[in-house]
N, C-alpha and C positions, 0 to 999 in steps of 0.2 A: 561542487554543485549544491551540497547541503552542509551547513555548519551550524551547530548549536553551541552556545557558550553559557555555562552555568545556568542552563535552563531548569526552571523548577515549576511545579504545579501543585497547588493545594486545593482540596475540596473540603469546605466547611472546617477549615483549620487543620486538616490532616494532610501532611505532605506526601504526595503520591509519586512525584519525581523530585529528585534532589540533585541539583548542580550537575546536570548532564552536559558533558562535552563530547560532541560527536561530529565527525567529518565524513562525508561521502563524496568520493570523486566522480567525475563524469564517467559513465559506462560501467561503474562499479555496482555489484549486487551485494547488498548487505542484508543479512538475515538476523532478525532480533529473536533470540530465544530466551526462555526463562519460565519459571512456574507461573500459574495463574495468579493474577494480582501483583505481578512484579513491575508493572508500569509500561509494558511494551505497547499496548494499544493506545494508551494515553499519550505516549510520546509521539506515535504516528499521527494522532488527531491534533496534537499541538503543531506538528509540522505543516498541517494544512489549514490551520486556523479554526478548526472545529472546537477547540478548547482554548480559552484565554491563557496566556502565559502569566504565571504568578511572579516569576522573576527571570532574569537573564535575557538572552536574545537568541534569535535564529536568523539565518540567511538561506534563501532558496533561490538558486539561479540568479544571484546578484541583487535580490530584493530582501532588504533587512527589516526585521521587526524587533523592537525592544519592548520589554514588559511595561516600561514606564513612559512609552510614547503616548501622545494624546489619542483618545479613542478614534477620532475621525481618521487620523493618519494611519492608525493600526488597521482599521477596516479596509481602507483603500489599499494598503500593502498586501493584506491577506487576499483581497479580490484578485490582485495581480498574481500572487503566488498560486492561487487555485487555477488560474488559466494555464499555468505552467506545470502543475502537479496533478496528475490524474490519480483518483483514489478508488480502490475496489474494496468493498466491505464484505463482511461475513454474510450478511443478508443482502440479497441482490438489489433491492430497492428499485426495481423496474416499475414503470407506469403500467398498471394492469390494463388500462384502456387503450394502450398504444401497441402496435405490432413491434416485432423485433427491430425492424428498420426504423419505425417511428421513434422508438427509444434511443437509437443510436444517433439520429439526426436532430434530436430536440435542441441540443446545445448549439449546433451549427445554425439552426434557424433563429434561435432566440438570443444567443450571445454573439455569434459571429455575423449574424444577419445575412446569411447566404440565401440565394434563391433556392426554391424547393428542388428544382432539377439538379442543380450543382450539389446540393446537400445529399440528395438521394444517391447520386453517383459515388460520392465519398463513402456514404453509409454502406452501400452494396459492396464496395471494395473492402471495407473493414470487416463486414460479416464474412466475406470470403476468406479473409486473413485468419479469422478464428474458426473456420470450418463450418460456417452456418449460412452459406449463400442460399441454400434451398429452404431456409426457415424464415426468410425475411418478412413474409406476410403472416406469420404465426403470432398469436398473442402469448404473453408469458404463461398463462394457465395451461397452454398446450405444449409447453416446453419442459424438459426435465430440468432438475436443479443445475446439472452441469452445463446444459445449454443456456439457461438463464444467466449463469455466472459468466459464460463466454460473451453473451450479449452485453453484460455490464462492463467487461473488459473492452469490448469494441466501442462502447459509449465513452469510456474514459479516454480511449485513444483518439476519438474524434476531434478533441481539442489540440491535438499534436503536442502532447506534454513532453517536457524535457526530463521529467521524473515521474515514475509510477510508484505509488504507495499501496501495498496490499495488506489488509488487516484480516488475517486468518481466512483467506478466500475459499478454502476447501472444507472448513470445519462444519458447515451446515449441510454438506453433501453426503449422500450414501457412498460407501467405500468404493463401489464399482464406477462411480462418476468422477472420483478425485483425479484420476490420471489424465482425463481429457483437458481439465483446467490447468493442471501442472504442465502439460505439454505446450499449451499456448504461452505460459510464462517462460518455459525453457526457450521457446522460439524468440520471444522478446529479448531474452538475455543474449541469445546468439546474434541478434540484430544490433546489440549495443545499447539497449535501453538502460538508463540508470534506474535502479530499483531498490526500495527498502521494503522488506517482507517480514511480517509477523506470521509465523507458521509453526505447526507441530509436526510437519512432514520432514522428518530427520533425513531421509534419503535425498529429498530435494535439496535441503540445506547443504548437505555434504557434497552433492554433485555440482550445484549451480552457484553457490555463494562464493564470492571472493573473500568475504570476511564474516565471521560470526561475532555478534555482539551479545554477550550473555548478561541479562539483567536480573536482579533480585532486590526486593525491598526498595524499589524506586531509584536504584543506582546502577551504573554500569560496573559489573564485577570484573569482567575481563573481555578483551577483544583479541581474537586469534584467527589465523587461517583455518579453514574447516578441518583439514587433516590433523593439524596440531590440537585443535580443540577437542575433537572426538576421540583422538588417541590418548591424549594426556592433558586433560584440563588442569589449569594451575590452582584453581580455588576449590576448597572443600564443597562450597555450595554447588558449583558446576558438576563436580563428581557425583554428588548426591542426586542431582537432577537427572543426569545421564543414567545412573544406576536404577533409578525408579522407572525410567523409560524401558530399560532392558528387562526389567522384571515383569512387564506387561506382555 
């Protein structure tokens, strides 16, 4: 479903991702772990075309992008990838002037060109799916952070993506609201959604991931099944990372 080959990314001459080779199969849940600044979020943003590739290539659901492709072809390919890959950010990025339902159906109206009645029917079903059927007419300012993030997930699902990308979706939430967002993500996993998740929620990573990809310094240091990774990481860097977490 996703494959990167020697993918690299530089900002102002500083290499942030170095020759990343990563494969994600359909229905697989891959969790990216690593210290701050290790390149996890940048890799996720590259997968969705929010960052230009500096080198290498990627393929998402059969659509390929090479760093040296002509810009016009690259933009066209990334547009197609974005239609197939929903992304949920740390900040909810909801339209403040639209209701929960209005936020969910925006892409159905503007991208898929559906009629309003059909779009609203889909939007109501998606809000029900994330446990917010009763909040459809509320504006973001009247919703908790957890509810706003669940609206953002419903909005991403509206395009019927084959892949979901989550960039630290709970890190901006108060601790008591984290669980409701993780439960929606667990439900998506149970339904067979292909997911790549950047998170600091170790319990979620251990329970839900099929594979842990540990990054540090812009490279993939190791890839393991969760139980193996948490019980006996191979690399010194991963051991140090887990020890620091257990100290808190």
